[in-house]
C-alpha positions, 0 to 999 in steps of 0.5 A: 194081539189076541185071536179067535179062529173059526172052524175053517182056519184050524190049521192056521190057528195051530201055526199062529200058536207056534209063532207065540200068539194067543189064538183060541180055537174051539172047533165046535163053536157056533158063529154066535159063540165066536162073536161073543168070545171075541167081544168079551175078550177083545180078540180078532176073529180069523175066518174064511166064512164070508157069510159070517162077515155079513152079520151086523157086528162085522158091518158096523165095525163092532168086531175086529176081524181078518177075512182069510182069503187063501186056502194054502197055509203059507199064503194065510200066514203071509196074509196075516204078516202083511195085513196085521204087520206082525212078525211070524216065526217059530216061537214055542211059548204056547201049547199048539193043542190048547193055547196054554202058556208053556212052562220050562222044565228041567231035563231031569224032570222029563227022564221017563216022560219023553222017548229015551232018544229025545232025552239023550239028544235034547237039552231044553223041554217045555211042558203044558200043564193043561194037556200034560204034554212035553215039547222040545225042538226036534226034527219036527221043529225044522219042518215048522221053521220051513213052513214059516220060511215058505211064506210069500 
């Protein structure tokens, strides 16, 4: 299941990526661009834009979409879980910034690329070659888990 999120659900896009889902998010994309990408790449549009849904592509069922009803992130995640019948839990396999698949890297390869304390206390590291960014399951990971646990 692949998604594209409009500008109204950018935070949701990041959390869906944290759950391992392929979610495109281009905050400068117009409705036309989002629809074109969704059609060409078989993506489900995530949106809070009721005006977009009035367009022909949506009314005729040409485009798959999920209208996100709630403002609060936890409720949005809960809606996706219920409406699409998917599992949502932290699964760091995608870069939360660019959606690229993360690559496992050896600890010794990150020695001078992460803070010394992180290097000393962590064993597993992931890398985004597109963003040149490293990931690990530090204290922020507990906060991410909490957001997913607070659904519903």
